[in-house]
N, C-alpha and C positions, 0 to 999 in steps of 0.2 A: 737800850735793849728792847726786846719784845714787850716786856711788861709795862714799860713806860707808855707804849702805844695804847695799852688797855686802861691804865690808871692815871696817866699824867703825873701830877704832883701828889696824889692821894696815897702817901706812904703808909698810913694806918691800915687802909683796906688791903694794900699789897702784902703787908706783913701777916695778915690773918687768912689770906687766900692761898690755896694750893693750886698749882697748874700742872696738868699732865699732858704731855705730847705723846701720842701712841702711834707707833709706826704701823703702816698697813703692809709693809714689805719685810716680813720676818726673814726671808731668805738672804737679803742683803744687809739689813739693818741690825747688825750685831750690837751688843752693848758697847764694844769698842768704837764702832762707827757712830753710834748715837752720842758717845762721849765727845768725839771729835766734832760732831755737828753742834753740840751744845757750846763747845769752846769757840767754834767759828762764828756762832751767832750770839755770843756774849750771854749765854744762859747759864749763869754761875750761881744764881740765887738758890738758897736751900728750899725755897717753896716750889721749885720746878723739879719734876720727875719725868724722865724720858724712858718710855717702855717699849719693849718688843716682846713677842711671844711666838708660838707656833701658828701655823696656818689655820688650824681649827679654832683656837682661842681668838684669833684675830677676826675670823668670820663671825664667831659668836658675839663678840663685842659689837661689831658693825651691825649685826641683826638687832641686838638689844637697843641700839641707839638709832635704828633706821637710817644708817649711814651707808650710802651706796658707793661701791668701788669695784673696779675690775682690772685685771692685768691686761695691758695692751699687747699687741703682737710683737713689739720690740722689747718686752720685759719690764717696761715702766708701768706704773699704776696710774689709772685715771680715776680721780675722785674729786669731790667738792672739798673745799676748805671750810670747816664748820667749827664754831665754838659752842660747846655744850656746857651748860651750867648745871651742876648737880649740888643738891644740898648736902650737909654733913652726913646724912644717912644714905646717900647715893641715889636719891630720887631726882629724876630729870626735871629741872625747873624751867629751863629755857634753852633755845638754840638759835644761833645766828649764822646763816650760811654765807652772807655777804660780808667778807672781812674788810671790804673797802668802805663800808658804811660806818656811821658813828657808833662808838662803843657805849654811848650813854645808857641805852636800854640794858645792856649786859651789866653795867656797873650798878644800875638800880636793882636788878635781880640779885646780884651778889650782895649788895648792902641789905636787902630784905631778908636774905638767908641768914644773915648774922643777927637779925633782930630777934 
């Protein structure tokens, strides 16, 4: 699953960490669509939450996280893939835009948040 990519065999950190995948396309990504997405990608762990909202809330979240996205001419969304790490109080601790790079820095930040 996706969380194995982030954590490898570190099950203790996985159990303590929550993951949120937020859709940037509220028009198409209904709760039913996100549920099917989760099933198709083996995201069945209770630590994962997939969210969608209205256009205004989506834009507000993107602005708060300095996350850039826009709707393309064909209706698809153009955006970076970014991992944001927030502490338990919701304060941004780190972000990683290159999902192809090592997760070791993100893991260090997550472990530090638990300390």
